[in-house]
C-alpha positions in Angstrom: 85.7 67.4 85.1 83.7 70.2 86.9 80.1 70.5 85.9 80.2 74.3 85.7 82.6 75.9 83.1 85.4 78.2 84.5 85.0 81.8 83.5 87.3 84.8 84.2 85.8 88.3 84.4 87.6 91.6 85.1 86.6 95.0 86.3 88.4 98.0 85.0 90.9 98.3 87.8 93.5 95.9 86.4 92.5 94.1 83.2 96.1 93.3 82.4 96.3 91.0 85.4 93.1 89.3 84.6 94.3 88.7 81.0 97.5 87.2 82.2 95.7 84.9 84.6 93.2 83.9 81.8 96.1 83.1 79.4 97.7 80.9 82.0 94.4 79.0 82.5 93.7 78.7 78.8 90.4 80.6 78.9 89.1 83.9 77.5 88.4 86.9 79.7 84.6 87.4 79.7 83.1 90.3 77.8 81.8 93.1 80.0 81.5 96.9 79.9 82.1 99.5 82.6 80.9 103.1 81.9 81.4 106.2 83.9 78.3 108.3 83.5 78.4 112.2 83.3 77.0 112.5 86.9 79.9 110.2 88.1 77.7 107.1 88.6 79.1 103.8 87.4 77.2 101.5 85.1 78.3 97.9 84.4 77.0 95.3 81.9 77.8 91.6 81.4 78.0 91.2 77.6 77.6 87.4 77.4 75.7 84.5 79.0 77.1 83.3 82.3 74.2 81.1 83.4 75.3 78.1 85.5 79.0 79.0 85.1 81.8 79.2 87.8 82.9 82.8 87.6 86.1 84.3 89.1 85.8 88.1 89.1 89.2 89.9 89.4 89.3 93.4 90.8 91.9 95.0 93.0 90.4 97.9 94.9 93.3 100.3 94.4 93.0 104.1 93.7 90.4 105.3 93.0 89.5 103.0 95.8 85.8 103.9 96.2 85.1 103.8 92.4 86.8 100.4 92.1 85.0 99.0 95.1 81.6 100.2 93.8 82.4 98.7 90.4 83.2 95.4 92.1 79.9 95.4 94.0 77.9 96.2 90.8 79.5 93.4 88.9 78.7 91.0 91.7 75.1 92.0 91.5 75.0 91.8 87.7 76.6 88.3 87.7 74.3 87.1 90.4 71.2 88.4 88.5 72.6 86.7 85.4 72.3 83.4 87.1 76.0 82.5 87.4 76.4 79.3 89.4 78.9 80.8 91.7 80.8 84.1 91.8 84.2 84.0 93.4 85.9 87.3 94.0 89.6 87.8 93.6 90.6 91.1 95.3 94.5 91.1 95.1 94.5 94.4 96.9 91.8 94.6 99.6 90.5 98.1 100.4 90.3 99.7 103.8 92.5 96.8 105.2 94.3 99.2 107.6 91.0 100.2 109.2 90.4 96.8 110.8 89.6 97.8 114.4 88.5 100.7 116.6 91.8 102.3 117.7 89.8 105.1 119.2 86.2 105.4 120.2 83.5 106.2 117.6 85.5 105.0 114.7 84.1 102.9 111.9 85.7 99.4 111.3 85.8 100.0 107.6 87.3 96.6 106.6 84.3 95.0 108.3 81.9 97.2 106.2 83.7 96.1 103.0 83.4 92.5 103.9 79.7 92.8 104.6 79.1 94.6 101.3 81.0 92.0 99.3 79.1 89.2 101.0 75.7 90.8 100.7 76.1 91.3 97.0 76.5 87.6 96.4 80.1 86.6 96.5 80.5 82.9 97.4 84.2 82.9 98.0 86.9 85.6 98.4 90.6 85.5 97.7 93.0 88.3 98.7 96.8 88.7 98.7 98.9 89.7 101.8 96.2 91.5 103.6 97.3 94.0 106.2 95.7 92.0 109.0 95.0 88.3 108.5 92.2 88.4 111.0 90.0 90.3 108.5 89.1 86.9 107.1 87.0 86.5 110.2 84.8 89.4 109.1 83.4 87.0 106.4 80.8 84.2 106.8 81.9 82.7 103.4 85.1 80.8 102.5 88.2 83.1 102.4 91.6 82.2 100.9 94.3 84.4 102.3 97.0 84.1 99.6 100.5 85.3 100.2 103.1 86.6 97.7 105.9 85.5 100.0 106.9 82.4 97.9 106.9 84.5 94.7 109.0 87.3 96.2 111.3 84.8 98.1 112.1 83.1 94.8 113.2 86.5 93.4 115.6 86.9 96.3 117.3 83.5 95.7 120.4 85.1 94.1 124.0 84.9 95.1 124.2 88.7 95.5 121.9 88.5 98.5 123.9 85.8 100.5 125.2 88.5 102.9 121.8 90.1 103.5 119.4 90.2 106.4 115.7 90.2 106.3 114.3 93.3 108.1 110.8 93.7 109.5 109.8 97.4 109.7 107.8 96.8 112.8 106.8 94.1 115.3 103.5 93.5 113.4 105.4 92.3 110.3 107.9 90.1 112.3 106.1 86.9 111.5 105.9 87.7 107.8 109.6 88.6 107.8 110.3 85.4 109.6 108.8 83.4 106.7 111.2 85.2 104.3 114.2 84.6 106.7 113.3 80.9 107.0 112.8 80.3 103.2 116.1 82.2 102.4 118.1 81.0 105.4 119.0 84.6 106.3 119.1 86.3 109.7 116.1 88.3 110.9 116.1 91.9 112.2 113.1 93.7 113.6 112.7 97.4 113.9 110.5 98.9 116.6 108.5 102.0 115.7 105.9 104.3 117.0 103.2 105.8 114.8 102.3 109.4 115.2 99.5 109.3 112.6 98.6 107.6 109.3 101.7 109.1 107.6 104.4 109.5 110.2 106.3 106.9 112.2 109.5 106.9 114.2 111.9 104.0 114.7 112.9 103.6 118.4 115.3 100.7 118.3 116.6 97.8 116.2 116.5 94.1 117.4 119.0 91.8 115.7 122.4 92.0 114.2 122.5 94.1 111.0 126.1 95.0 111.2 128.0 94.3 108.0 124.9 93.0 106.3 122.8 94.3 103.4 119.2 95.2 104.4 116.2 93.6 102.7 113.2 95.4 104.1 109.9 93.6 103.6 106.3 94.8 104.1 102.8 94.1 102.8 102.3 97.6 101.3 104.0 100.8 100.6 102.0 104.0 100.3 103.5 107.3 101.6 107.0 105.7 101.8 107.4 106.1 105.6 109.1 102.7 105.7 111.9 104.1 103.6 112.7 106.7 106.1 113.4 104.0 108.7 116.7 102.8 107.2 118.6 105.6 109.0 118.4 103.3 112.1 119.8 100.4 110.2 122.9 102.2 109.0 123.4 103.7 112.4 123.7 100.0 113.6 126.3 99.2 110.9 124.3 98.0 107.9 126.4 97.8 104.7 125.6 98.1 101.1 122.4 99.4 99.5 118.9 98.6 100.8 116.3 96.6 98.9 112.6 96.9 99.7 110.5 93.9 98.9 106.8 94.8 99.3 103.7 93.1 98.0 101.4 96.1 97.2 102.9 99.2 95.5 100.4 101.9 96.3 103.2 104.4 95.8 102.0 107.9 96.6 104.1 110.8 95.3 106.1 111.1 98.6 107.3 107.5 98.2 108.5 108.1 94.7 110.3 111.3 95.8 112.1 109.4 98.5 113.0 106.6 96.1 114.4 109.1 93.7 116.5 111.1 96.3 117.9 108.4 98.6 121.0 106.8 97.0 121.1 104.2 99.7 118.0 102.5 98.2 119.0 100.2 95.4 115.6 99.0 94.3 112.0 98.5 95.3 110.5 95.1 94.3 106.7 94.9 94.2 104.1 92.6 92.7 101.4 93.5 90.1 98.5 93.2 92.6 98.1 96.9 91.8 98.8 98.3 88.3 101.8 100.5 87.9 100.8 103.5 85.7 103.3 105.4 83.6 103.6 108.3 86.1 104.7 105.8 88.9 107.3 103.9 86.9 110.8 104.4 88.1 114.2 102.9 87.2 114.5 101.5 90.8 111.1 99.7 90.7 110.9 96.1 89.6 107.5 94.3 89.2 107.1 90.6 89.9 103.9 89.0 88.6 101.5 87.4 91.0 99.5 85.9 88.0 101.0 82.4 88.0 100.2 82.0 91.8 96.6 83.3 91.4 96.0 81.2 88.3 97.1 78.0 90.1 94.9 78.8 93.1 91.9 79.6 90.8 92.4 76.3 89.0 92.6 74.4 92.3 89.4 76.0 93.6 87.5 75.3 90.4 88.6 71.6 90.4 88.0 71.2 94.1 91.7 70.5 94.9 93.2 71.6 98.2 95.1 74.9 98.1 96.5 74.7 101.6 100.0 74.1 100.3 99.8 77.3 98.3 98.9 79.5 101.4 101.5 81.0 103.7 99.6 82.0 106.8 101.0 84.8 109.0 
């Protein structure tokens, strides 16, 4: 048995996910308090002893991104000062992941800044799920476990109703990820080529692969403005049949995405994981949520026990 007790702590971003993980591991969520002060500062407090314990802090940095990121950093500092043996950070949704390089001169590499802050505040290990660019793990000098929701979402798609489908990658950058789905489900792979005008607008230039007569299952790592939903015109122009299903790990879901989902009758459903909480105002009859908690709980257990997790990772 490990010398240091396993503890699960949560920030305020997604306590429901932390509770689900803790229940699966048979432990209690640690007591802590987050307060928003009148001047908009954040104050955090660990409300119990954590000395010499193996802590896993769960905090996706979804909207409000900067508040949740700052809260994460403050909890790291508090746990380190409270003499926790080791603080492992589980960031199901990693912030600033799309700002991973200098596309133009004089830009910040924001993902690198986040990595530096998390490491500087005392994190000993980081876990994240389906990050936009897997190379971001190289921004860290500590162990990083790049977890993927592909096995969880692929299991969801193992239904007779999808036997005539095709896995569709929305761009070349997601082709490897889509290939994993296609391989697991024994379905053909289709890749769309697109050009991005800015952060919100993209245009599909052509489609590679045979989508004719097949039902599209479009995969991606995240959906924010919903621009990926606008790309299905190109699929139906190439002979796609039936309604489209979107299978996407992180449901950021800005109002524009919900509007498209509501208006486009060709979209049957959007399947997302609970790496990000789905507030009431974002719930929609077409949205289904698949829990990532069993996968994260198993990986946390393996890390705590010193067992290899390589078989649970799907590298892209």
